[in-house]
N, C-alpha and C positions, 0 to 999 in steps of 0.2 A: 903527455898526460891528456886523457880524454875528459873534456868538461862534462860534468854530470848532466847538464842540460841536453847534451847530445844524446845521452842514453835515455833521458826523459821522453824525447820525441819518438824513440823506438818503442818504449814501453807504453806510452800514452799519446799516440799521434793525433792530437787535437789542435784546434785553433788556439785554445787557451795556452797550451804549452808553447806553441809557436810565438804567441805574444810575449811570453816570458823570455824566449830566446831573442826576440827583437830588442827587448829592453836591455839585454845583457850582451849586446853585440861586441863590446870590447873584450869580453871574456871568451868568445867563441870565434874560431877562424872562418868567418863567413865572407863570401863574395856576393855582392848585390849586383846583378847584371841586368841592365835594361837592353832591350833589343837594338837600341841605337848606340850602345856603349862602344867607345873607341877601344880597339884592341890593345893599344898601349896602356890604357887604363886598366884593362883586365890583367895585363902583365905586371903593372905596377902594384896592383892589389895582391897578386900571387907573391911577388917579391917581398912585400911587407909582411906576409904571413910566413913564408918559408925562410927568409933571411935576406938581409941586404946584399945587393949585387949578385944575386943568384939567378934571377930571372929577368928577361928583357924581351922586347919586341922591336923589330926594325924593318924598314922598307929597303929593298934593293931593287931599284928600278920599279917595276910594277908588281913585284913579288913581296909578300910579307912573311917574315920568319919570326918564330918565337924560340927562345933559347933558355934552357934551364938545366941545371945540374950537368953541364957538359954535353947535353943533347940539343940538337937544333932540328926543328920541324917546320916545313913550309905550310902556311895556311892556304888552303885551296878555296879561294873566294869565287863566288858565282854572282856577286853584285846583287844580292837579294836579302830579304829579311832573315834568312837562315845563316848569314855569314857569322853572326855572333856565336852560334852553336859550333860552327866549324872552327872558329878561333879557340873556343873552350876545349874542343877535342884535341886540337894541336897543342894547347897548353898542357893538357893532361898527359899527352904522349911525351912531351919534353920533361915533365916532372917525374915520370915513371922511371924506375921502379920504386923510388923512395917515397913518393907522395901520390895522392889521388884526389881529384875533385869529383864530388857527387852532387846531384840535384836534390833539393829538399822537396819531396813530393807535396807537402802541405802548402807550398807556394804555387802549385800548378794553377794557372788561370789568372794569376796576378800580372800586372804590367811590368813588374820587375821580378826576375827569378832570383831565388836564393840558392846558393851553392855552398857546400862545406868542403874545405880543404884540410885533410888530415894526412898524417904519415901512413904509409902502407901497413906498418905494424899496428897502428891504432885501428884501421879498418879491419884488419885480421882479428884483433882482440875483440872488437864489437861483434863480429860474426861468430867468433868462438863462444862468447858469453850469451848472445841473444839468438843466434841462428842466422843463417844466410837469408832466409825468407823474411824474417822480421826486420832485418837491417834494410833489405831491398824494398820493404813496404814503407820505409821512412825516407830512404835515400837511394835515388836512382843512379847507378853507375853510368857514366857517360860513354857513348858509342856513336859512331857516325849516324846511326838511325836508332831511335827516332830523333828528329831535330826538336830541341826544346822550344824553339821559337816559331816553328811553322807546322809541326805535326800535332794532331789532336791527342794529347797525352792521357786525358781522362779515361780513354778506352783501355789504356795499358796499365792503369793503376792496379797494383796487386791487391788481392783481398787481404784485409787486415784481420788480425786475430780478434776474437770477441773480447770485449772488456771484461774485467773480473766481475764475478757475480756479487751482487749486494745482498744476497740472501733471499729469503722468501717474502720479506716485507717490501713495501713500496719505498723507494729511495727518499721520499720526502717526509716519511713518518718517523717519529722518534720511537724507540723501543720502550 
């Protein structure tokens, strides 16, 4: 089931709606990821959302692997600030095709990024109900590029639909 607050951010992508989402964090499957976040912490958060003992991260020598839903993906680290993004992409790959993590556009520029983990069916339902473009304007599908932590995302932010009209009178005047 898709929390109504997830739909609210598609329909009204504002800071005010995001603040309501922050307050309801236990009702919405968010991941809060800092650029210094430990990959095991990312995996543990995914595991808590998807289901216990489904998702894990482990080191084998100098290599890091994430495992989810029977799939294992190696995280290709470059030892830089972009490694958290690469870990998230690997997590996303290991959760596919049943689940997907997407970045919440409204948190672009914050020191901690917010991501939303939903089932693939839920993402498909959102796109069916609101359109691919509107969902993309609220939630960025993860890919190797752009890197959430090192690339300037604001230039890629999709144009948002115009807010609904308030009629011909000024918004602050009573009728």
